[in-house]
PAZAPA-4460 file (N, C-alpha, C; in steps of 0.05 Angstrom, whole numbers, plus 32768, in hexadecimal, padded with zeros to 4 digits):
% residues 364
    n_x    n_y    n_z   ca_x   ca_y   ca_z    c_x    c_y    c_z   seq   type   mol
   886D   87AE   8854   884F   87A4   8852   8847   8799   8830     1      M     A
   8836   8782   8837   8831   8778   881F   880F   877B   8818     2      E     A
   880B   877E   8803   87EF   8786   87FE   87E3   8775   87E8     3      S     A
   87CC   876B   87F0   87B7   875D   87E1   87A7   876A   87CA     4      I     A
   87A9   8760   87B5   879B   8772   879C   877E   8775   87A7     5      P     A
   8773   878E   87A7   8758   8795   87AD   8741   879A   878E     6      L     A
   872B   879B   879D   8716   879F   8788   8718   87BC   8785     7      Q     A
   870F   87CC   8778   8709   87E7   8776   871E   87FB   8789     8      D     A
   8738   87F6   8782   8748   8801   8790   874F   8821   877F     9      S     A
   8745   883B   878B   8747   8853   877A   8759   8863   878D    10      R     A
   8764   8878   877D   876E   888E   878F   8758   88A4   8794    11      P     A
   875A   88AE   87B2   8749   88C2   87C2   8749   88D7   87B3    12      H     A
   872F   88E2   87AE   8732   88FA   87A2   8717   890F   87B3    13      E     A
   8720   8923   87B9   870A   8934   87CE   86F4   8936   87BB    14      E     A
   86DB   8931   87C7   86C2   8933   87BD   86BD   8953   87C5    15      V     A
   86B8   8960   87AB   86AB   8981   87AD   8694   897F   87B2    16      K     A
   8685   898C   87C6   866F   898E   87CF   8663   89AE   87C0    17      M     A
   864F   89AB   87B0   8644   89C3   87A2   8636   89D5   87BE    18      P     A
   8642   89EE   87B8   8639   8A04   87CA   862D   8A1F   87C8    19      T     A
   862B   8A1C   87AA   8615   8A34   879D   8608   8A2D   878C    20      T     A
   85F2   8A3D   8787   85DE   8A34   8772   85EB   8A2C   8757    21      P     A
   85FE   8A39   8751   860A   8A36   8732   861A   8A1E   8734    22      S     A
   8621   8A15   874A   8631   89FF   874C   8620   89E4   874F    23      E     A
   8607   89E8   8756   85F6   89CF   875B   85EE   89C8   8737    24      R     A
   85E9   89AB   873D   85E0   899C   8723   85C7   89A7   8718    25      R     A
   85C6   89AF   86F9   85AB   89B5   86F4   859D   899D   86F4    26      H     A
   857F   89A1   86FC   856E   8989   86F9   855F   8987   86E1    27      A     A
   8568   8976   86D3   855F   896C   86B9   8544   8965   86AF    28      V     A
   8535   8970   869F   8517   896D   86A1   8512   8958   8689    29      T     A
   84FC   8951   868A   84F2   8941   8676   84F6   894A   865D    30      I     A
   84ED   8962   865A   84EE   896F   8641   8504   8970   8630    31      E     A
   851F   8973   8643   8538   8972   8639   8543   8958   862D    32      E     A
   8537   893F   863D   853D   8926   8634   8532   891F   8618    33      V     A
   8519   8929   861B   8508   892A   85FE   8519   8936   85E9    34      A     A
   851C   8950   85EB   8530   895C   85D5   8546   894E   85CF    35      A     A
   8556   8945   85E1   856E   8936   85DA   8567   891E   85CF    36      R     A
   8556   890F   85D4   854A   88FA   85C0   853D   8902   85A8    37      A     A
   8535   8919   85A3   852A   891B   858C   8508   8911   858A    38      G     A
   84FD   890E   85A4   84DB   8904   85A2   84D2   891A   85B1    39      V     A
   84B6   8914   85B6   84A4   8925   85C6   84A7   8924   85E4    40      S     A
   849F   8934   85F0   849F   8930   860B   8489   8917   8613    41      K     A
   8477   8919   8607   8466   8901   860D   8471   88E4   860D    42      A     A
   8481   88E5   85F4   848F   88C8   85F0   84A3   88C3   8603    43      T     A
   84B6   88DC   860C   84C8   88D4   8621   84BF   88D2   863B    44      A     A
   84AA   88D8   863C   849C   88D5   865D   848E   88B3   865B    45      S     A
   8483   88AC   8644   8478   8890   863F   8494   887F   8640    46      R     A
   84A9   8885   8634   84C0   8871   863A   84D0   886E   8654    47      V     A
   84CE   888A   8661   84D9   8889   867C   84C5   887C   8690    48      L     A
   84A8   887F   868B   849C   8872   869B   849B   8853   8697    49      S     A
   84A9   884A   8682   84A2   882C   867E   848D   8823   866C    50      G     A
   847C   883A   8663   8460   8833   8654   846A   8823   863A    51      H     A
   845E   880D   8637   8461   87FC   861B   845C   8808   8604    52      P     A
   844A   881D   8601   843E   8828   85E4   8454   8838   85E3    53      A     A
   8470   882D   85DD   8485   883A   85CD   8494   8832   85BC    54      T     A
   84A2   8837   85A8   84B7   8829   8593   84CC   881D   85A0    55      S     A
   84D7   880D   8598   84F4   8807   85A2   8507   881D   8599    56      E     A
   8507   882E   8580   851A   883F   857E   8514   8857   8592    57      Q     A
   84FE   885C   859A   84F4   8870   85AC   8504   8869   85C4    58      S     A
   84FA   8854   85CF   8507   884E   85EE   8527   8849   85E8    59      R     A
   8536   8849   85D5   8552   8848   85D3   855B   8864   85DB    60      A     A
   854F   8875   85C2   8558   8894   85BF   8551   889F   85DB    61      R     A
   8538   8899   85EA   8532   88A8   8605   8545   88A0   8618    62      V     A
   854D   8887   861B   855B   8879   862E   8579   8882   8628    63      T     A
   8586   8886   8616   859A   8890   8611   85A0   88AF   8615    64      A     A
   8589   88BC   8610   858A   88D9   8618   858B   88DD   8638    65      A     A
   8576   88CF   8644   8578   88CD   8661   8591   88C9   866C    66      A     A
   85A0   88B4   8665   85B5   88A9   866B   85CC   88C2   8667    67      R     A
   85CF   88D0   8654   85DF   88DF   864D   85DB   88FC   865C    68      E     A
   85C2   8901   8662   85BC   8918   8675   85B8   8914   868E    69      L     A
   85C1   88FA   869A   85BF   88F4   86B2   85A2   88FD   86C2    70      D     A
   858B   88F7   86B3   856E   88FE   86BE   856B   88E7   86D1    71      F     A
   8560   88F6   86E5   8552   88E4   86FB   853C   88F0   8701    72      Q     A
   8525   88E6   86FD   850B   88EE   86F9   84FB   88EE   8719    73      P     A
   850C   88E0   872D   8501   88E2   8745   8514   88F3   8757    74      N     A
   8527   8904   874C   8541   890A   8758   853C   8926   8753    75      A     A
   8529   8936   8758   8527   8955   874D   852C   8962   875F    76      Q     A
   8523   8979   8761   8529   8994   8778   851F   8984   8792    77      A     A
   852B   8993   87A5   8527   898F   87C1   8507   8993   87C7    78      R     A
   84FB   89A3   87B5   84E1   89B0   87BE   84CD   8993   87B4    79      S     A
   84D4   8984   87A3   84C8   8969   879C   84CA   8956   87AA    80      L     A
   84DB   8956   87BD   84DF   8941   87D7   84CF   8942   87E8    81      R     A
   84BE   8956   87ED   84A8   895B   8805   8497   8943   880A    82      S     A
   8492   8934   87F3   8483   891D   87FA   8495   8907   8800    83      A     A
   8496   88FD   8817   84A7   88E7   881F   849F   88CD   8816    84      R     A
   84B0   88BD   880F   84AA   889E   8809   84A8   888C   8820    85      T     A
   84B8   8897   8837   84B6   8883   8850   84CC   886C   884A    86      G     A
   84E0   8871   8838   84F0   8859   8835   8510   8867   8838    87      T     A
   8520   8858   8841   853B   8863   8846   854C   884C   8836    88      M     A
   8560   8859   8827   8574   8844   8819   858A   883C   882F    89      G     A
   8595   8821   8830   85AA   881F   8842   85BF   8810   882D    90      V     A
   85D8   8813   882B   85E8   880B   8818   8601   8802   8831    91      L     A
   8607   87E6   882F   861C   87DF   8838   8631   87D0   882F    92      I     A
   864E   87D1   8833   8662   87C3   8822   865C   87A5   881B    93      P     A
   8654   8798   882E   8657   8777   882C   8641   876F   883A    94      D     A
   8627   8767   8830   8616   8756   883A   861B   873F   884D    95      V     A
   862E   8732   8844   863A   871A   8850   8648   871F   886D    96      R     A
   8653   8738   8872   865F   8740   8888   864F   8743   88A1    97      N     A
   8652   872F   88B1   8640   872F   88CB   8640   874E   88D9    98      M     A
   8653   875D   88DB   8654   8775   88DE   8642   8786   88D3    99      F     A
   863E   8788   88BE   862D   8799   88AE   860E   8793   88AE   100      F     A
   860E   8773   88B2   85EB   876F   88BA   85E2   8774   88D4   101      A     A
   85F8   8772   88E9   85EF   8781   88FE   85E8   879F   8900   102      E     A
   85F6   87AE   88ED   85F5   87CB   88E7   85D8   87CC   88E2   103      L     A
   85D3   87BC   88CA   85B8   87C2   88BA   85A0   87B9   88D0   104      V     A
   85A6   87A6   88E0   858D   879F   88EE   858A   87B5   8909   105      H     A
   859D   87C4   890C   859D   87DC   891A   858C   87EF   890E   106      G     A
   8594   87F6   88F4   8588   8808   88DF   8568   8802   88E3   107      V     A
   8567   87E8   88DA   8546   87E0   88D0   8538   87E5   88ED   108      E     A
   8543   87D9   88FF   852C   87E7   891E   8529   87FE   8921   109      Q     A
   853D   8811   8925   853F   882C   8928   852A   8838   890E   110      E     A
   852D   8831   88F8   851E   883D   88E2   84F8   8839   88E4   111      A     A
   84FD   881B   88E9   84DD   8813   88EA   84D2   8824   8903   112      L     A
   84DC   8825   891C   84D7   8837   8930   84CE   8855   8925   113      A     A
   84D6   885A   8911   84DA   8879   8909   84C5   8874   88F0   114      R     A
   84B8   8862   88E8   84A6   8861   88D3   84B4   885E   88B2   115      G     A
   84CE   8856   88B7   84D9   8855   889E   84DF   8836   8896   116      Y     A
   84DE   882E   887F   84E8   8810   887C   8501   8819   8860   117      V     A
   8513   87FF   8865   852E   8804   885A   8529   87F9   8838   118      N     A
   853A   87FF   882C   8545   87F7   8811   855E   87EF   8814   119      V     A
   856A   87D2   8817   8581   87C8   881E   8593   87C2   8803   120      L     A
   85AC   87D0   8804   85BB   87CB   87E7   85DB   87C0   87F0   121      G     A
   85E0   87B1   87E5   85FE   87A3   87E8   8612   87A9   87D6   122      N     A
   8623   87B8   87DA   863A   87C4   87CB   8652   87AD   87C1   123      A     A
   864E   879C   87D5   8665   8781   87D2   8683   878F   87CB   124      D     A
   8689   87A3   87DA   869E   87B1   87DB   86A2   87B6   87BE   125      E     A
   8694   87C1   87B3   869B   87CB   8794   868C   87E7   878E   126      S     A
   86A0   87F2   8781   8695   880F   877A   8680   880D   8767   127      V     A
   8681   87FF   8755   8670   87FC   8740   8651   87F5   874A   128      S     A
   8653   87DF   8759   863D   87D6   8768   8634   87E9   877B   129      Q     A
   863F   87F6   878B   8637   8810   879B   8624   8820   8787   130      Q     A
   8631   882D   8773   8629   883F   875C   860D   8832   8750   131      D     A
   860C   881F   874D   85F5   8814   8742   85E0   8815   8753   132      A     A
   85DF   880C   876E   85CE   8809   877F   85C9   882A   8786   133      F     A
   85DE   883E   878C   85D1   8857   878C   85C2   8867   8777   134      L     A
   85C8   8863   8762   85BA   886C   8749   859E   8862   874E   135      E     A
   8594   884A   8753   857D   883A   875A   856B   8848   876F   136      A     A
   857A   8851   8786   856E   885B   879B   8565   887A   8792   137      L     A
   8578   8887   8780   856E   88A2   8779   8557   889A   8767   138      M     A
   8551   888A   8756   853A   8885   8748   8523   8885   8754   139      R     A
   852A   8874   876E   8512   886C   877F   850A   887F   8790   140      Q     A
   8517   8896   8792   850C   88AA   879F   8508   88A7   87C0   141      R     A
   851E   889B   87CB   851E   8897   87EB   8521   88AD   87F9   142      V     A
   851B   88AD   8813   8521   88C9   881C   8539   88CB   8829   143      D     A
   8546   88B9   8825   8565   88C1   8831   8572   88A8   8831   144      G     A
   8592   88AD   8832   85A3   8890   8832   85B7   888E   8849   145      V     A
   85B8   8876   8851   85CE   8870   8863   85E0   885F   8852   146      I     A
   85F8   886B   8850   8611   885F   8844   862E   8858   8854   147      I     A
   8635   883D   8851   8650   8839   8859   865D   883A   883F   148      A     A
   8671   884E   8838   8674   8854   881F   868F   8843   8818   149      P     A
   8695   8841   87F8   86A4   8831   87F2   86B8   8846   87DC   150      I     A
   86CE   8845   87D8   86DD   8859   87C7   86DD   8874   87D1   151      G     A
   86E6   8884   87B5   86ED   889C   87C0   86D6   88B6   87BD   152      D     A
   86BE   88A9   87BC   86AD   88C2   87BD   86A3   88C7   87A2   153      G     A
   86AD   88BD   878A   86A3   88CA   8776   868B   88B8   8765   154      S     A
   8683   88B6   8751   866C   88AD   8744   864F   88B3   8751   155      G     A
   8647   889D   875C   8628   88A6   8761   8628   88B0   877D   156      A     A
   863D   88AE   8791   863C   88BA   87A6   863B   88D8   87A7   157      I     A
   864E   88EA   878F   864B   88FC   878B   8636   890A   8781   158      T     A
   8624   88FB   876D   860F   8905   8764   85F9   8905   8779   159      R     A
   85FA   88F1   878C   85E1   88EF   879C   85E6   8908   87B5   160      L     A
   8601   890D   87BA   8604   8929   87CB   85FC   8943   87B8   161      L     A
   8601   8945   87A1   85FA   8958   8792   85E1   895F   8790   162      S     A
   85CF   8947   878F   85B5   894D   8793   85A4   894D   87AA   163      R     A
   85B3   8954   87C1   85AF   8957   87D7   8599   8946   87E6   164      R     A
   85A1   892B   87DF   8590   8918   87EF   8598   8912   8808   165      I     A
   858B   8910   881B   8594   890A   8831   85AA   88F6   8835   166      P     A
   85C0   88F7   883E   85D1   88DE   8843   85E0   88DE   8860   167      V     A
   85E6   88C9   8869   85F9   88C4   8884   8609   88AD   887E   168      V     A
   861F   88B7   8888   8636   88A0   8883   863A   888D   8898   169      F     A
   8639   8876   8893   863C   8860   88AF   8653   884E   88B3   170      V     A
   8666   884A   88C0   867F   883B   88C4   8690   8844   88B8   171      D     A
   868B   884F   88A0   86A2   885C   8887   869D   887C   8885   172      R     A
   86B3   888B   887D   86AE   889E   8875   86BD   88A5   8858   173      V     A
   86B7   88BB   884B   86C8   88C6   8830   86DA   88DB   8835   174      L     A
   86F3   88D8   8828   870A   88EE   882F   86F9   8905   881C   175      P     A
   86FB   891C   8824   86F6   8934   8815   86D8   893D   881D   176      G     A
   86C7   892B   8829   86AD   8935   882F   86AA   8944   884D   177      V     A
   86BB   8944   8858   86BD   8950   8871   86AB   894F   887E   178      G     A
   869B   8966   888D   8684   896D   889C   866B   8969   888E   179      G     A
   8670   8967   8871   8652   8969   8861   8643   8956   8866   180      A     A
   8649   893B   8871   8637   8926   886D   863C   8917   8890   181      V     A
   862A   8917   889D   8628   890F   88BB   8632   88F0   88BB   182      P     A
   8645   88E7   88CB   864A   88D2   88C7   864C   88C0   88E5   183      A     A
   863E   88A5   88E7   8644   8894   88FB   865E   8888   88FD   184      I     A
   8670   888B   890F   8687   8878   8903   8692   886F   891C   185      T     A
   86AE   885B   8920   86B5   8855   8939   86CE   885B   893D   186      T     A
   86D5   8863   895B   86F2   8865   8961   86FE   884C   8966   187      D     A
   870F   8847   8954   8718   882B   895B   8730   882E   8968   188      S     A
   873E   883F   896B   8757   8845   8979   8755   883C   8998   189      A     A
   873D   883E   89A6   873F   8832   89C2   8743   8813   89C2   190      Q     A
   8730   8805   89B6   8732   87ED   89B3   874A   87DB   89AA   191      G     A
   8755   87E9   8990   8773   87DE   8987   8782   87E3   8998   192      L     A
   8782   87FE   89A9   879B   8801   89B6   8798   87EA   89CE   193      G     A
   877D   87E2   89DA   877D   87CD   89EF   8789   87B4   89E9   194      E     A
   8783   87AB   89CF   878A   8795   89C2   87A9   8790   89C1   195      A     A
   87B4   87A6   89BA   87CE   87A4   89B8   87E3   87A5   89D1   196      I     A
   87D6   87B8   89E1   87E3   87B4   89FA   87DF   879A   8A0B   197      A     A
   87C8   878E   8A06   87C0   8771   8A14   87D8   8761   8A07   198      H     A
   87D8   8761   89E6   87EB   874E   89DB   8802   8751   89E9   199      L     A
   8812   8769   89E8   882C   876F   89F4   8832   8766   8A0F   200      R     A
   881A   876A   8A27   881E   875B   8A40   881F   873F   8A3F   201      A     A
   8816   8732   8A2B   881A   8713   8A29   8834   870C   8A18   202      H     A
   8844   871D   8A17   8860   8719   8A0C   8864   8718   89F2   203      G     A
   8854   8722   89E2   8853   8721   89C6   8865   8740   89BA   204      H     A
   8876   8739   89AB   8887   8750   89A0   8882   8751   897E   205      R     A
   8875   8738   8978   8876   873A   8957   8854   8737   8950   206      R     A
   8843   874E   894B   882B   874B   894B   882B   8756   892A   207      I     A
   8818   8746   891F   8812   874A   88FF   87F4   8758   88FC   208      G     A
   87F1   8763   88E5   87D9   8770   88E1   87CC   876C   88C5   209      F     A
   87B8   875D   88C3   87A8   875F   88AC   8793   8775   88A7   210      I     A
   87A0   8786   8893   8790   87A3   8896   877E   87A3   887E   211      A     A
   8763   87B2   8880   8751   87B6   886F   875C   87C8   8853   212      G     A
   874C   87C7   883E   8753   87D9   882A   8758   87F6   882F   213      P     A
   876F   87FD   8825   8774   881B   8827   875F   8832   881A   214      Q     A
   8751   8823   8806   873E   8831   87FC   8721   8836   880C   215      A     A
   8720   882D   8827   870D   883A   8836   8718   8845   8850   216      T     A
   8702   8856   885F   8714   8866   887A   8716   884E   888B   217      S     A
   8704   883F   8890   870C   882B   88A5   872A   881A   88A1   218      T     A
   872C   8816   8889   8743   8808   8882   875D   8815   8886   219      G     A
   875A   882F   887C   8771   8842   8881   8773   884B   889E   220      R     A
   875E   884F   88AD   8760   8857   88C8   876D   8841   88E0   221      E     A
   8767   882A   88D7   876F   8813   88EB   878B   880B   88E6   222      R     A
   8796   880A   88CD   87AE   880C   88C5   87C0   8821   88D2   223      L     A
   87B8   883B   88D0   87C9   884F   88DD   87C9   884F   88FB   224      E     A
   87B2   8846   8906   87B5   883D   8922   87C7   8829   892C   225      L     A
   87C2   8814   891E   87D9   87FF   8920   87F5   880A   891F   226      F     A
   87F9   8816   890B   8817   8824   890A   881D   8832   8925   227      R     A
   880A   8844   892B   880F   8859   8945   880D   8848   8959   228      R     A
   87FA   8833   8961   87FA   882A   897D   8814   8814   897F   229      L     A
   8819   880B   896C   8833   87F6   8970   884A   8808   897B   230      M     A
   884E   8821   896E   885D   8832   897A   885D   883B   8994   231      A     A
   8844   883F   899F   883E   884D   89B8   8840   8837   89CB   232      E     A
   8843   881D   89C6   8846   8805   89D4   8863   87F8   89D1   233      N     A
   8877   8805   89C7   888E   87FD   89C8   8893   87E6   89B4   234      A     A
   8883   87E1   89A3   8884   87C8   8994   8890   87CD   897B   235      L     A
   88A2   87BA   8973   88AF   87BE   8957   889C   87BB   8942   236      P     A
   889C   87CE   892C   8885   87CF   8915   8892   87C3   88FF   237      L     A
   888C   87AC   88F3   889D   87A4   88DA   8884   87A2   88C3   238      R     A
   8891   87AF   88AA   887F   87B4   8895   8876   8792   888B   239      E     A
   8883   8782   888C   887E   8766   8883   886B   8758   8897   240      D     A
   8865   875F   88AC   8852   875A   88BE   8837   8771   88BE   241      H     A
   8832   877B   889C   881E   8785   889C   880F   877C   887D   242      I     A
   87FA   8774   887F   87EC   8770   8868   87D4   8778   8861   243      V     A
   87D5   8785   884A   87B7   8799   8842   87A4   8782   8834   244      I     A
   8791   877E   8844   8779   876D   8833   8761   877F   882A   245      G     A
   874E   8771   8825   8736   877E   8819   871C   877D   8827   246      D     A
   871C   8773   8843   8708   8771   8851   86F5   8752   8847   247      F     A
   8704   8740   8839   86F9   8724   882F   8703   8713   8839   248      Q     A
   86F8   86FD   8841   8707   86E2   884B   871D   86DC   883D   249      P     A
   871C   86DB   8829   8738   86D1   8818   874F   86E2   881C   250      A     A
   874F   86FA   8825   8762   870A   8823   8767   8704   8844   251      S     A
   875A   8700   8857   8761   86F5   8874   8770   86DC   886E   252      G     A
   876D   86C9   8860   8780   86B3   885D   8793   86B4   8852   253      A     A
   8797   86C8   883C   87AB   86CA   882B   87C1   86DE   8841   254      R     A
   87B6   86E9   8852   87C4   86F9   8866   87D6   86ED   887A   255      G     A
   87C5   86DB   887F   87D3   86BB   8891   87EB   86B3   8882   256      I     A
   87E2   86B4   8869   87FF   86A2   885E   8814   86B5   8856   257      D     A
   8810   86CC   8852   8825   86E5   8852   882F   86E9   886B   258      I     A
   8827   86E9   8887   8832   86EE   889E   883F   86D9   88A8   259      L     A
   8837   86C1   88A5   8841   86AB   88AD   885C   86A0   889E   260      L     A
   885B   86AF   8883   8871   86A9   8872   888D   86B6   887C   261      G     A
   8888   86CD   888B   88A0   86DF   888D   88B6   86D4   889F   262      T     A
   88C9   86DF   88A2   88DF   86D9   88B4   88D4   86E6   88CF   263      A     A
   88D6   86D2   88E5   88D1   86D9   88FA   88B1   86E5   8900   264      E     A
   88A4   86D1   88F4   8886   86D7   88EF   8874   86E4   8904   265      A     A
   8864   86F0   8905   8857   86FC   891F   884C   86E3   892F   266      P     A
   884C   86EA   8947   883E   86D2   895A   8827   86DE   8962   267      T     A
   8817   86F8   895D   8800   86FA   8962   87F3   8710   8945   268      A     A
   87DD   870B   893C   87D3   8714   8926   87B5   8728   892F   269      I     A
   87B4   873D   8927   8797   874E   8922   878F   8751   890B   270      I     A
   8779   8749   8907   8769   8746   88EC   8755   8764   88ED   271      T     A
   8757   8773   88D9   873F   878A   88D7   8728   878E   88D6   272      A     A
   8719   8771   88CF   86FD   876C   88CE   86FC   8753   88D3   273      D     A
   86DF   874A   88CF   86D6   8732   88DA   86D7   871E   88BD   274      S     A
   86D0   8726   88A7   86D6   8715   8892   86F1   8707   8891   275      P     A
   8706   871F   8892   8722   8715   888F   8727   8703   88A6   276      M     A
   8722   8707   88C5   8720   86F5   88D3   8719   86DF   88D1   277      T     A
   8703   86DA   88C4   86F8   86BC   88BA   870E   86B4   88A8   278      A     A
   8712   86BA   8897   8722   86B4   8884   8741   86AC   8894   279      G     A
   874B   86BB   88A7   8763   86B4   88B4   8762   869C   88C7   280      A     A
   874C   8694   88D4   8745   8682   88EA   8744   8668   88D6   281      V     A
   8737   866C   88BD   8732   8654   88A9   8750   864B   88A1   282      S     A
   875F   865F   8895   8779   8653   8892   878C   864F   88A6   283      R     A
   878B   8659   88BE   8798   864D   88D1   8794   862F   88DA   284      L     A
   8779   862C   88D9   8771   860D   88DC   877A   85F8   88C8   285      H     A
   8778   860A   88B2   8785   85F5   889C   87A6   85EE   88A0   286      E     A
   87B1   8601   88AE   87CC   85FF   88B1   87D4   85EC   88CC   287      R     A
   87BE   85E5   88D7   87BC   85D4   88F0   87C4   85E9   8907   288      G     A
   87B9   8602   8907   87C1   8617   891B   87AB   861E   892B   289      M     A
   87A8   8622   8942   8792   8627   8958   8796   8644   895D   290      R     A
   8780   8656   8954   8789   8673   8960   8786   8673   8981   291      P     A
   8796   867D   8991   8793   867E   89AE   87A7   866A   89B9   292      G     A
   87B2   8659   89A9   87C2   8643   89AD   87DE   864A   89A2   293      H     A
   87DB   8644   8988   87F3   8648   8977   87FF   8660   896D   294      D     A
   87E3   8671   8969   87EE   8691   8966   87D4   869A   8972   295      I     A
   87DC   86B5   8978   87C7   86C1   8984   87BA   86D5   896C   296      D     A
   879B   86D5   896A   878E   86E7   8957   8776   86F4   8967   297      L     A
   877E   8711   8961   8766   8724   8969   8758   8731   8949   298      V     A
   873C   8733   8955   872C   8735   893A   871B   8750   8942   299      A     A
   871D   875E   8928   870B   8777   892B   86E5   8770   892B   300      F     A
   86D9   8775   893D   86BA   8772   8937   86B2   8757   894A   301      D     A
   86A0   875D   895C   8698   8748   896E   8686   8732   8963   302      D     A
   868B   8724   894B   8676   8714   8944   8671   86F9   894E   303      I     A
   8657   86F8   8950   864F   86E0   8965   865F   86C9   8967   304      D     A
   8664   86BF   8951   8675   86A0   894B   8694   86AA   8959   305      W     A
   869A   86BC   8952   86B6   86C4   895C   86B9   86B7   8980   306      F     A
   86A3   86B8   8993   86A0   86AC   89AB   869F   8698   89AC   307      A     A
   8696   8683   8999   8691   8669   8997   86A4   8656   8992   308      L     A
   86BD   8662   8987   86D1   8654   8986   86E0   864A   899B   309      L     A
   86F7   8634   8990   8702   8624   89AA   8721   862E   89A4   310      D     A
   8729   863D   89B2   8723   864F   89C7   8712   8669   89B8   311      P     A
   8706   8678   89C5   86F7   868D   89B9   870C   86A5   89B2   312      P     A
   8705   86B1   899C   8712   86C8   8996   8712   86E3   89A4   313      L     A
   872A   86EE   89AD   8727   870B   89B2   871E   871F   899D   314      S     A
   8710   8737   89A1   8708   8746   8992   870B   8763   899B   315      V     A
   870A   8775   898A   8709   8791   8985   86E5   8796   8982   316      I     A
   86DD   879A   8997   86C0   87A0   898F   86B1   87B9   898D   317      A     A
   86A5   87BC   897C   8691   87D8   8979   8679   87CF   8973   318      H     A
   8661   87E0   897A   8642   87D7   8978   8639   87DE   895B   319      S     A
   8638   87CD   8947   862B   87CE   8930   8611   87DD   8931   320      A     A
   85FD   87D0   8940   85DF   87D8   8941   85DD   87F3   894E   321      P     A
   85F0   87F8   895F   85EE   8818   896D   85F6   8826   8951   322      E     A
   8607   8826   8944   860E   8833   892D   85F2   8833   891D   323      M     A
   85EB   881C   8914   85D3   881E   8903   85BB   8831   8911   324      G     A
   85B8   882F   892D   859F   883F   8932   85AB   885D   8931   325      R     A
   85C5   8868   8935   85CA   8880   8939   85C8   8888   891D   326      R     A
   85CE   8872   8905   85D1   8882   88ED   85AB   888A   88E4   327      A     A
   859B   887C   88EB   8587   887E   88E9   8576   8897   88F5   328      V     A
   8580   88A2   890B   8578   88BB   891A   8588   88CC   890F   329      Q     A
   859F   88D1   8904   85AD   88E2   88F4   85A1   88E8   88D7   330      A     A
   8595   88CF   88CC   858F   88D2   88B1   8570   88E5   88B7   331      L     A
   8563   88DD   88CA   854A   88E3   88CE   854B   8906   88D5   332      C     A
   8561   8912   88E2   856A   892A   88E7   856C   8939   88CE   333      D     A
   857C   8930   88B7   8584   8935   88A3   856A   893B   8892   334      V     A
   8558   8922   8890   853C   8924   8880   8530   8942   888B   335      I     A
   852E   8942   88A0   8517   895B   88B0   852A   8975   88AD   336      E     A
   853D   8976   88A0   854C   8992   889C   855E   8992   88B1   337      G     A
   8561   8984   88C8   8571   898E   88DA   8592   8984   88D0   338      R     A
   85A7   898D   88E0   85C8   8987   88DD   85D0   897A   88F7   339      T     A
   85CD   895A   88F0   85DB   894F   890C   85F7   894C   890D   340      P     A
   8601   8946   8921   861F   8945   8922   8621   8924   8920   341      D     A
   8639   8929   8917   8648   8905   8911   864E   88FE   892D   342      S     A
   864B   88E1   8930   8655   88D2   8948   866E   88C0   8947   343      H     A
   8679   88C4   895C   8693   88AE   8958   868D   8899   8972   344      V     A
   8681   8884   896D   867D   8870   8983   869C   8861   898D   345      L     A
   869D   8855   89A4   86B4   8848   89AE   86B6   8829   89A6   346      P     A
   86CF   8825   89AA   86D6   880A   89A4   86E4   8800   89BD   347      S     A
   86E2   87E5   89C5   86EE   87D4   89DA   86F7   87BB   89D3   348      T     A
   870D   87B4   89E3   8715   87A1   89DE   870C   8786   89F7   349      F     A
   8705   8770   89E9   86FD   8757   89F6   8713   8743   89F6   350      I     A
   871C   873D   8A0E   872E   8726   8A13   8720   8713   8A11   351      A     A
   8726   86F8   8A03   871D   86DC   8A0B   8731   86C3   8A05   352      R     A
   872B   86B0   8A0B   873B   869C   8A09   8750   869A   8A1C   353      G     A
   8765   8685   8A13   877D   867F   8A24   878D   8698   8A28   354      P     A
   8791   86AA   8A16   879F   86C2   8A17   8796   86D4   8A28   355      L     A
   877B   86D5   8A33   876D   86EB   8A42   876F   86DD   8A5D   356      A     A
   8776   86C6   8A67   8776   86BB   8A7C   878A   86C5   8A91   357      E     A
   87A3   86CA   8A87   87BD   86D6   8A97   87D2   86D5   8A85   358      A     A
   87DD   86F1   8A8D   87FC   86EF   8A7E   880E   86D2   8A81   359      P     A
   881B   86CD   8A6D   8825   86B3   8A69   884A   86BA   8A6B   360      T     A
   884B   86CF   8A5F   8868   86DB   8A64   8877   86C8   8A48   361      G     A
   8867   86BF   8A36   8877   86B3   8A26   8884   86C4   8A10   362      K     A
   8899   86C1   8A0B   88A9   86CF   89FA   88AD   86C3   89DA   363      A     A
   88A3   86D1   89C8   889A   86C6   89AE   88AF   86D7   899B   364      H     A
***
């Protein structure tokens, strides 16, 4: 198994949820910020509210004190959150990924129907960018946040949870959080199992896999499922036929180079998300190879343009808009003080192209 270097690859640590008042974070007051900065409360208030009638020295001292104390003026005790803002934060890993664009569309439609508007953030598969956006949301005092999380749950996500701001995970979950946060995810086993069985029925014995980053729950889950389902279908599992990508097109292209460069290269390849599929298709075309003719390719996510290729791509589909709608429903429940259940939605394999027409019996 070969790995492509990832952004923000960190070890997974359990997120400890505060359970008693003594474990909960002390709400820092503006008086404490003023004391730390050595200024009056009025001066601290003016600086933090952006009032121009403050000196440069005061602004620097108050800003530093607020940062050191992790002061959040709009993230006070839950009793102060009773005045709703009518806004939901939505943080996705990559705004360029069409799967997440469809998910956000489902979020938007359901949120508007319930009287909410969304503040959308793009983490760009970066933990630091995720943290920056979540910190901004805490300052903006949104009513709740829908997150497709990145990383191990430390940093801003830990602070978000400790402040009891309503949160729902979508598509991805975090290790160690357990049932503390409702999650709307997909069961990839059904669709991936159908895809592998279909490839096997068409004579494939060497199936490669371009996996997602192992710092994400979807990346880990899909790789674990691939290993298990290959065994269940009595197919040989070769480590050199597994490449770890990063959910970006370049890693899909690089995955093709690695897999086709192995001895007895795969005759079929499964890619773990749509951006890596786009990179894989592009690289195959650069090599003068047509998916569905020279090599069989199966993609996660049913992106519209996959069906427009010649031949069209077979896909493992799951409903991104439905995930978005259910995430909003769950978040509204949390905001209202209820405890919604997590939901795992199904996936399915959609066979297209020459491979889908009839078993060829070709021995690869």
